[in-house]
C-alpha positions in Angstrom: -65.1 -28.8 -10.0 -63.6 -28.0 -13.4 -59.8 -28.7 -13.8 -57.4 -25.8 -14.5 -56.5 -25.7 -18.1 -53.1 -26.6 -19.4 -52.3 -22.9 -20.2 -52.9 -21.8 -16.7 -50.8 -24.6 -15.4 -48.1 -23.4 -17.8 -48.3 -19.7 -16.4 -48.0 -21.0 -12.8 -45.1 -23.1 -13.4 -43.3 -20.2 -15.1 -44.1 -17.8 -12.1 -42.7 -20.7 -9.8 -39.6 -20.9 -12.0 -39.0 -17.3 -11.8 -39.5 -17.2 -8.0 -37.1 -20.0 -7.8 -34.6 -18.3 -10.1 -35.2 -14.9 -8.1 -34.6 -16.8 -4.8 -31.5 -18.3 -6.4 -30.1 -15.0 -7.6 -31.0 -13.4 -4.2 -29.2 -16.0 -2.5 -26.2 -15.8 -4.7 -26.2 -12.1 -4.2 -26.1 -12.5 -0.6 -23.5 -15.1 -0.8 -21.5 -12.7 -3.0 -22.0 -9.8 -0.7 -21.0 -11.7 2.3 -17.9 -12.9 0.3 -17.2 -9.4 -0.8 -17.6 -8.1 2.8 -15.4 -11.1 4.1 -13.0 -10.4 1.3 -12.9 -6.5 2.3 -12.5 -7.4 6.0 -9.8 -9.9 5.2 -8.1 -7.1 2.9 -8.7 -4.7 5.6 -7.1 -6.8 8.2 -4.3 -7.9 5.9 -3.3 -4.4 4.9 -3.2 -3.4 8.6 -6.2 -1.0 8.4 -8.2 -2.7 11.1 -5.4 -3.0 13.5 -4.7 0.8 12.9 -8.3 1.6 13.7 -8.2 -0.4 16.9 -4.9 1.3 17.9 -6.5 4.8 17.3 -9.4 4.0 19.3 -7.2 2.9 22.2 -5.0 6.0 21.7 -8.1 8.2 21.8 -9.3 6.5 25.0 -5.9 7.1 26.5 -6.1 10.7 25.7 -9.5 11.0 27.3 -8.4 9.2 30.5 -5.9 12.1 31.0 -8.2 14.9 29.8 -9.3 17.6 32.1 -10.9 20.9 32.0 -7.2 22.4 32.2 -6.6 21.1 28.6 -9.1 23.8 27.3 -8.2 26.5 29.6 -4.5 26.3 29.0 -2.6 29.2 27.1 -4.8 32.0 28.5 -3.9 35.4 28.6 -3.7 36.9 32.0 -4.2 40.6 33.1 -2.1 43.0 35.0 -3.7 45.8 37.0 -2.0 49.0 38.5 -2.6 50.4 41.9 -5.8 52.1 40.6 -7.2 49.0 39.3 -6.5 50.0 35.5 -5.7 47.1 33.1 -2.1 47.9 32.2 -1.1 44.6 30.4 -1.9 41.3 29.1 0.2 38.3 29.9 0.2 37.1 26.5 1.2 33.7 25.2 1.3 32.0 21.8 -2.4 31.7 21.7 -3.4 34.9 23.1 -6.6 33.4 24.8 -8.7 35.7 26.9 -11.1 32.9 28.6 -14.7 33.4 29.0 -16.9 31.1 31.0 -20.2 29.8 29.3 -22.3 32.3 31.2 -20.0 35.2 30.0 -20.3 34.1 26.4 -23.2 35.9 24.6 -26.1 33.6 23.3 -25.9 35.2 20.0 -22.2 33.9 19.6 -23.3 30.3 20.6 -26.3 30.4 18.3 -24.3 31.7 15.6 -21.7 28.8 15.7 -24.4 26.3 16.1 -26.3 27.5 13.2 -23.4 27.9 10.8 -21.0 24.9 11.8 -23.2 22.3 13.7 -26.9 22.3 13.5 -27.3 19.0 15.3 -24.9 19.9 18.0 -27.5 19.3 20.7 -28.6 15.9 19.2 -25.4 14.0 18.1 -23.1 12.4 20.2 -19.8 13.8 18.7 -20.0 12.5 15.0 -22.7 13.2 12.9 -22.9 11.4 9.4 -26.1 13.5 8.5 -23.8 16.6 8.3 -21.3 14.9 6.3 -24.2 14.1 3.7 -25.4 17.8 3.8 -21.8 18.9 3.1 -21.7 16.7 0.2 -25.1 17.5 -1.2 -24.2 20.9 -0.8 -21.0 20.8 -2.9 -22.7 18.9 -5.4 -25.8 21.2 -5.9 -24.1 24.6 -5.1 -20.5 23.8 -5.7 -19.9 25.2 -2.4 -20.0 23.9 1.3 -22.4 26.1 3.6 -21.9 23.9 6.4 -18.9 21.7 7.4 -18.9 17.9 7.9 -17.0 18.1 11.0 -19.1 18.7 14.2 -18.2 21.2 16.8 -17.0 18.5 19.0 -14.6 17.2 16.3 -13.2 20.6 15.7 -12.7 21.0 19.3 -10.7 17.4 19.2 -8.6 18.5 16.3 -7.6 21.8 17.8 -6.7 20.6 21.4 -5.4 17.1 20.8 -4.6 16.5 17.3 -2.9 18.2 14.2 -4.5 19.6 11.2 -2.8 17.2 8.7 -5.2 15.5 6.1 -4.8 11.9 6.7 -7.5 9.4 7.3 -6.0 8.2 10.4 -6.2 11.5 11.9 -9.8 11.7 11.0 -10.7 8.4 12.7 -8.9 9.3 15.9 -10.9 12.7 15.8 -14.1 11.0 15.6 -13.1 8.6 18.5 -11.8 11.6 20.6 -14.9 13.5 19.7 -17.3 10.7 20.9 -15.2 10.4 24.0 -15.5 14.2 24.7 -19.2 13.9 24.5 -19.3 11.2 27.3 -17.2 13.3 29.5 -18.4 16.7 29.1 -21.6 18.4 28.9 -22.7 20.2 25.7 -22.5 23.6 27.5 -18.8 22.7 28.4 -17.9 21.7 25.0 -19.3 24.7 23.4 -17.4 27.1 25.9 -14.1 25.0 25.3 -14.8 25.4 21.5 -15.6 29.2 21.4 -12.4 30.0 23.6 -10.0 28.0 21.5 -10.9 28.5 18.0 -8.8 30.9 15.9 -10.0 34.2 14.7 -7.0 35.2 12.5 -4.2 37.6 13.3 -3.3 35.9 16.5 -6.6 36.0 18.3 -7.8 32.8 20.0 -11.2 32.9 21.5 -14.2 35.2 21.0 -13.0 37.6 23.7 -9.5 38.1 22.3 -11.0 38.5 18.8 -13.6 41.2 20.1 -11.0 43.2 21.9 -8.7 42.8 18.7 -10.9 43.8 16.0 -13.3 46.3 17.9 -11.5 47.3 21.0 -14.3 46.1 22.9 -15.5 43.2 25.2 -17.7 40.6 23.3 -20.7 41.5 25.6 -20.7 45.0 24.3 -21.1 43.9 20.6 -24.3 43.9 18.6 -25.8 40.8 17.1 -24.3 41.9 13.9 -20.9 42.3 15.2 -21.1 38.8 17.0 -22.1 37.1 13.8 -19.3 39.0 12.0 -16.7 37.6 14.3 -18.1 34.0 14.1 -17.5 34.2 10.3 -13.8 34.1 10.6 -12.9 30.8 12.3 -14.2 28.7 9.2 -11.3 30.0 7.3 -8.9 32.5 9.1 -7.3 33.4 6.0 -10.2 33.7 3.5 -12.2 35.6 6.2 -9.6 37.8 7.7 -11.5 41.1 8.1 -8.4 43.2 7.9 -7.5 41.9 4.4 -10.9 40.4 3.0 -13.6 42.2 4.6 -16.1 41.5 1.9 -15.7 37.7 2.1 -16.3 38.2 5.9 -19.4 40.1 5.5 -20.8 37.6 3.1 -20.4 34.9 5.6 -22.0 37.1 8.3 -24.9 37.4 6.2 -24.9 33.6 5.8 -24.7 33.0 9.4 -27.3 35.5 10.2 -29.7 33.9 7.6 -29.0 30.4 9.1 -30.1 31.8 12.5 -33.2 33.1 11.3 -34.1 29.9 9.4 -33.3 28.0 12.7 -35.7 30.3 14.5 -33.0 31.7 16.7 -33.6 35.3 15.7 -36.7 37.2 14.2 -37.0 38.5 10.8 -36.8 41.8 12.1 -33.6 41.0 13.8 -32.3 39.4 10.6 -32.8 42.5 8.3 -31.4 44.9 11.0 -28.3 42.9 11.5 -27.7 42.4 7.8 -28.2 46.1 7.1 -25.8 47.2 10.0 -22.5 48.6 8.8 -19.4 47.0 10.4 -16.7 49.4 11.6 -13.6 47.9 12.9 -11.7 49.6 15.6 -8.5 47.4 15.8 -6.5 47.3 18.9 -3.3 49.0 18.5 -1.3 47.4 21.4 -2.9 49.5 23.6 -0.9 49.1 26.6 2.3 51.0 26.7 5.1 48.9 28.0 7.1 50.7 30.8 10.2 49.6 32.8 7.8 48.6 35.5 6.5 45.6 33.4 9.6 43.4 33.7 9.6 44.0 37.4 6.1 43.1 37.7 6.6 40.0 35.9 9.6 39.0 38.0 7.6 39.7 41.3 4.6 37.6 40.1 6.9 34.7 39.3 8.5 34.9 42.6 5.1 35.1 44.2 3.8 32.0 42.3 7.0 30.0 43.4 6.1 30.6 46.9 2.3 30.0 46.5 2.8 26.8 44.5 6.1 25.3 45.4 7.2 25.0 41.8 10.6 26.2 40.4 11.3 29.4 38.5 10.8 28.3 35.0 7.7 26.3 35.7 6.2 29.4 37.4 7.1 31.7 34.6 5.4 29.4 32.2 2.4 29.2 34.4 2.4 33.1 34.5 1.9 33.5 30.9 -0.5 30.5 30.3 -2.6 30.3 33.4 -5.0 33.2 32.8 -4.1 34.9 36.1 -5.0 38.4 37.2 -2.1 40.2 38.7 -2.9 43.1 40.9 0.1 45.5 41.6 1.1 48.4 43.7 2.7 50.3 40.8 1.0 53.9 40.2 1.2 54.6 36.6 1.1 58.3 37.1 4.2 58.0 39.6 5.9 55.8 37.2 5.6 58.4 34.3 6.7 61.1 36.7 9.9 59.2 37.7 10.5 58.5 34.1 10.2 62.1 33.2 12.6 63.2 35.9 15.3 61.0 34.7 14.8 61.9 31.0 14.7 65.5 31.6 17.6 65.7 34.1 19.8 63.7 31.7 18.5 65.4 28.4 21.7 67.3 27.8 24.0 64.0 27.8 23.4 62.8 24.4 26.5 60.7 23.9 25.7 57.4 22.4 27.2 53.8 22.7 28.3 52.0 19.2 24.8 50.3 19.5 22.9 53.5 19.3 21.8 53.6 22.9 22.4 56.4 25.5 25.8 55.9 27.1 24.8 57.5 30.4 22.1 55.7 32.1 20.1 55.7 35.3 17.7 53.6 37.4 15.4 54.6 40.2 13.0 53.0 42.6 10.1 54.5 44.6 8.8 52.8 47.8 5.5 54.0 49.4 6.6 54.1 53.3 2.9 53.3 54.4 3.0 49.9 52.9 6.6 49.0 52.0 5.5 48.3 48.4 7.1 49.4 45.1 5.0 52.3 43.7 7.3 53.2 40.8 10.6 51.5 39.1 12.6 52.7 36.2 15.4 51.1 34.6 16.7 53.3 32.0 16.3 56.6 29.9 13.5 56.5 27.3 14.6 56.0 23.9 12.7 55.1 20.6 13.5 51.7 19.3 14.7 50.6 22.7 12.3 48.3 24.5 12.3 48.7 28.3 13.4 45.1 29.0 16.7 45.3 31.0 15.6 47.0 34.0 18.6 48.3 35.8 16.7 48.9 38.8 16.7 45.4 39.9 18.9 43.6 37.4 22.0 45.9 37.6 24.2 45.8 40.6 26.9 48.4 41.2 29.0 49.5 43.9 27.0 52.1 46.1 29.9 54.3 47.4 29.2 56.4 50.4 25.5 55.8 50.3 26.0 52.6 51.8 27.6 54.0 55.0 24.4 54.5 57.0 23.5 50.9 56.6 26.6 49.0 57.3 28.5 51.6 59.6 26.6 54.5 61.1 23.2 52.8 62.1 24.9 49.8 63.8 27.3 52.1 65.4 24.4 54.1 66.9 23.0 50.8 68.2 26.7 50.6 70.1 27.0 53.6 72.4 27.5 56.0 69.6 25.3 59.2 69.2 25.0 62.0 66.7 27.1 64.3 69.0 29.8 61.4 69.6 33.2 62.7 68.9 35.2 60.8 66.0 38.5 61.5 64.4 38.8 62.8 60.8 42.5 61.9 60.2 44.4 60.2 57.6 45.8 56.8 58.3 48.8 55.2 56.5 46.7 52.4 55.4 43.4 54.1 55.4 41.3 55.7 52.7 41.4 59.4 51.8 38.6 61.9 51.8 37.2 63.0 48.6 38.3 66.5 49.3 41.7 65.4 50.5 41.1 67.6 53.7 40.8 66.6 57.3 39.3 68.2 60.2 40.5 66.2 63.2 37.8 66.0 65.9 34.4 66.3 64.8 30.9 65.0 65.7 29.6 61.8 64.2 26.6 63.8 62.6 29.4 66.1 60.7 31.3 63.0 59.5 27.9 61.8 58.0 26.9 65.2 56.4 30.3 65.6 54.9 30.8 62.0 54.2 34.2 61.4 55.7 35.7 58.4 54.5 38.3 58.1 57.3 35.5 58.1 59.9 33.4 55.4 58.3 36.5 53.2 57.8 37.6 53.5 61.4 34.0 52.9 62.9 33.8 49.7 60.5 37.2 48.4 62.1 35.5 48.7 65.5 32.3 46.8 64.2 34.0 44.3 62.0 33.0 43.8 58.5 31.2 40.6 59.5 28.9 42.7 61.9 28.5 45.5 59.4 27.6 43.5 56.3 25.3 41.1 58.4 22.8 44.0 58.3 22.8 43.9 54.6 22.3 40.2 54.5 19.4 40.7 56.9 17.8 43.0 54.3 18.2 40.5 51.5 21.2 42.1 49.6 21.6 39.4 47.1 25.2 39.8 45.9 27.4 40.0 49.0 30.7 37.9 48.5 33.3 36.5 50.4 35.8 39.3 49.1 33.5 41.9 50.5 34.3 41.0 54.2 37.0 43.9 54.3 37.1 47.4 55.4 36.6 48.8 51.9 33.0 47.8 52.3 32.7 50.9 54.7 33.0 53.1 51.7 30.6 51.0 49.5 33.4 48.9 47.9 31.5 45.8 47.3 32.7 43.3 44.7 29.6 43.0 42.8 27.5 45.8 44.3 23.9 46.5 44.9 20.7 47.4 42.9 18.9 50.6 43.3 15.9 48.4 44.5 18.1 46.9 47.3 19.5 50.3 48.4 15.9 51.9 48.3 14.6 49.0 50.6 17.6 49.5 52.9 16.7 53.2 53.3 13.0 52.7 53.6 14.0 50.4 56.7 15.5 53.6 58.2 12.3 55.5 57.4 10.3 52.6 59.0 12.0 52.7 62.4 14.4 49.9 61.6 11.7 47.6 60.5 12.6 45.9 57.0 10.0 44.8 54.5 10.7 42.7 51.4 10.2 45.0 48.3 7.6 43.9 45.9 4.8 45.2 43.8 2.4 42.3 44.0 -0.8 42.9 46.2 -2.8 40.0 44.9 -3.0 37.2 42.3 -6.3 35.5 41.4 -7.2 32.9 38.8 -9.7 33.8 36.0 -12.5 33.0 38.4 -11.5 35.4 41.1 -10.1 32.7 43.5 -7.1 34.0 45.2 -3.8 32.3 44.4 -1.4 34.6 46.1 -2.1 37.4 48.8 1.4 38.2 49.9 1.9 38.7 53.6 3.7 41.8 54.7 7.1 39.9 55.3 8.9 42.3 57.7 11.4 42.2 60.6 13.4 44.3 62.9 16.9 45.1 61.4 17.9 48.2 63.2 17.1 49.1 66.8 14.1 51.6 66.6 16.1 54.3 68.5 19.1 53.8 66.5 17.0 54.1 63.1 15.4 57.4 64.5 18.6 58.9 65.1 20.1 58.1 61.7 17.1 59.5 60.1 17.7 62.9 62.1 21.4 62.8 61.1 20.6 62.2 57.4 18.3 65.2 57.5 21.5 67.5 57.8 22.8 66.2 54.7 20.2 68.0 52.8 20.6 71.1 54.7 24.4 71.2 55.6 25.8 68.4 54.0 26.8 67.0 50.5 23.2 67.4 49.2 22.5 70.8 50.8 19.9 72.7 49.1 18.4 69.7 47.4 15.6 68.9 49.5 11.9 69.0 48.9 10.5 72.4 49.6 8.4 72.4 52.9 8.9 68.9 53.4 11.1 67.3 56.0 13.5 64.6 54.3 16.8 62.9 54.7 19.2 61.3 52.5 22.7 60.4 51.5 24.7 60.8 48.4 27.2 58.1 47.0 30.3 58.4 44.5 32.5 55.6 43.8 36.1 55.7 42.9 36.9 57.8 39.7 33.4 59.0 39.4 32.1 55.6 38.0 28.7 55.8 39.9 26.6 58.1 41.5 24.0 57.6 43.9 21.3 59.5 46.0 18.9 57.8 48.2 16.4 59.7 50.4 13.2 59.7 51.9 10.1 61.7 53.4 7.4 60.6 55.7 5.7 59.4 52.3 8.3 57.8 50.1 11.6 56.3 49.9 13.4 57.0 46.4 16.8 55.7 45.3 18.6 56.9 42.2 21.7 55.5 40.5 23.5 57.1 37.4 26.3 55.7 35.5 27.4 53.8 32.4 26.7 50.1 31.7 30.3 49.6 30.9 31.8 51.4 34.0 34.1 54.4 33.0 35.0 57.6 34.8 33.0 60.8 34.2 34.2 64.0 36.0 30.8 65.5 35.9 29.2 62.3 37.6 28.6 62.3 41.5 25.9 61.6 44.0 25.6 65.4 44.3 25.1 65.8 40.7 22.8 64.0 38.4 21.2 61.4 41.1 20.3 64.1 43.6 18.9 66.5 40.7 16.7 63.6 39.6 15.7 62.9 43.0 14.7 66.4 44.0 12.8 66.9 40.6 10.9 63.7 41.1 10.2 63.9 44.9 9.1 67.6 44.7 6.4 66.8 42.0 5.4 63.8 43.6 4.8 65.7 47.0 2.7 68.5 45.4 -0.5 68.8 47.6 0.8 66.7 50.4 0.9 68.2 53.8 4.4 68.2 55.6 5.0 65.1 57.5 7.5 65.1 60.1 10.2 62.3 60.1 10.4 60.1 63.1 6.7 60.7 64.0 
C-alpha cells in the first residue's frame, strides 16, 4: 500500500488545525455566552429586577387565591320592572354592565373577538409569544398592528385586577395573572368574563350595554355585521367611537369580518353580505323616564336587601347598584302618571316660585292598593323642567297631619272602648282646651257629627280619657317613625306632632281602617332576583291587627259621612262608596286629605317646604280636589264596591 503524499498529509493537518481552532472558538463562545448570561443574571439580581419579578409572581398568586367569579360579575347594571312587567329603569353603576352568560352571548361575537384579538386563544395558556411576534412583524411590514400582542386573558387580567399604566412590572404581573386565570377558569368562562367587562366607549361596558346603547336592541337581535361593528370598538374606544368616528369603526368592522372569513368562521357569502350591510345607529336616549316613584323603589329595595342579607344600609345600597339584581315592583306607571297629572293640574294656578326657581307650593301623595297593601303610585312633588324627581316628599318629608290624625289616635281607639257613632259627646270650649276652626260650638252632638265637622274640642276631650300614651301607641304599632317624647300630650289629638308624619305613613294608616283594622307594612317590592332568576327577596306580607275589626268598620262608616255631609262634602268619587278625612294645621301651614274606596287608599299633602301660612290652603281645598280628581279617573270602569264588605 502506498503512503500518502506529503501534500495530503499537509491538508489533513490544516483541517485538524481548523477543527481544533473551530472547537476552541466554539468553547470560547460558549464560555463567553455563559459569562454574559451570568453577568446579566448578576446584574439582574444586583439591580433588584429578579426580586421584583419573583415578588410580582407572588402577588399574582395572592390575587388568584382570592379570585372568584364575582370579580367579573361585579358592577352589573340591575333592572327595575313595574307592576305590568315593563322595564322602567336600570340600576346603573360606574361601569353600566348588563351581564350576559356565555350561552346568551351570540357565537358571532365570540368568534369576532377571537379572530381579531387572539387567534390562538383556545391553544395558549394565557401568554402567547407568537402573538407578540406577529404584532411586531405586522408593525414592520405594514406600519400598523392588525392584531395585538396581549391575549384576551391578559386583557381581562389588566381590566379587572390591574391598571393601564405602561410599566414593565405591570406587564409581567399581567402575564402571571393571565397564566393563573387559565389554570382556574375554562376558556368559555374567560371569554364570557372578557366580553362582559371590556369598554365600548360612551360609558358602555360589555356587549349587551353597547348593543342597547348604540342600537337600542339586545345583542341577540343584531346581525353579523352589527356584531362585528360593536366588536371593533374596544381595541381603541376613542379612535373607534361610532358616534364620532364612524368611518374608523366601519374599517375595523371590515377587518374583523375578513379575519373571520380567513379563519373559516363565516362563509365567503356571509363575508360579502356583512361588509356590504349599511350600519344605522339608533342610540338610546335615556329611554326610561325618571319619576317620583324611582327613589321610593330604590329605598324599598335597599330595605328589602337589608332584611334578606343582614347587611347594613350602605352595603345594601352599594350592592343594589352593582349586583345585577332584577327588582320587581307594584308600581303601576299609568296610575303613577295619573296621580302626577292630578297634582300638576290642580296646582297649576299657583305659580309662585322660590328663590331657587322651584315651585313654592308643593304636594305629595301616595296610593295603596287595598287588595294587596302594596304601593301602586307615589308622587313627591310637582312636575317642573330641570328639577329632578329626587327628594320625594311622600316618604322623605314629615309634616303635622292636623285633624287627619284624629281617626287614628282618637276616634277608632275610642270606638274600641264603648263609644259608638251615635254616642253623645260635648262640643264645648274649655278654658285650657282648643278652639274649633269655625269658633262655633254645638253642645251635645253625636260622635259621628264630631268627626264629620272635625270638632277639635271633642277630639281633645276623648284623648284625655284615652291618654296620649294609649292614642300614640296605635301610631307606633303602624310604624310611624317620628313620634317623639314631646308628642305625648293632648295636642296630638289635633295632629300637633313635633316632627309629623309622611303621606306614605298616613296613607298606610287609613289603609289599615279600610282593611278591617289589619295593618300591612307599605312597600312596592314584590320580588328581587339575581341575574340568573334566583330569588333573593320575596317579601312576606307583614301584617298584624292594630284596630279591632268592628271598630275599624264603624270608623269607616263614620268617615263616609265626611264626604257627604262633612268638611269634604260633595268631593266623593261618583257612584263609588268612599270615606276620608280632611286635615288642616294651625295658620293653614299644611293641608291634608286621606280617603279610600274598596279598591284604593290615597293620601294627599299640600304645603310649602319652608312652612308658611296660606289662607287658601286647607284640607278641604287643594288636597281634596287632587284626591277627587285622581280617584275619579282611577276608578273609571270599576264597578261600585261597598265599604266594609
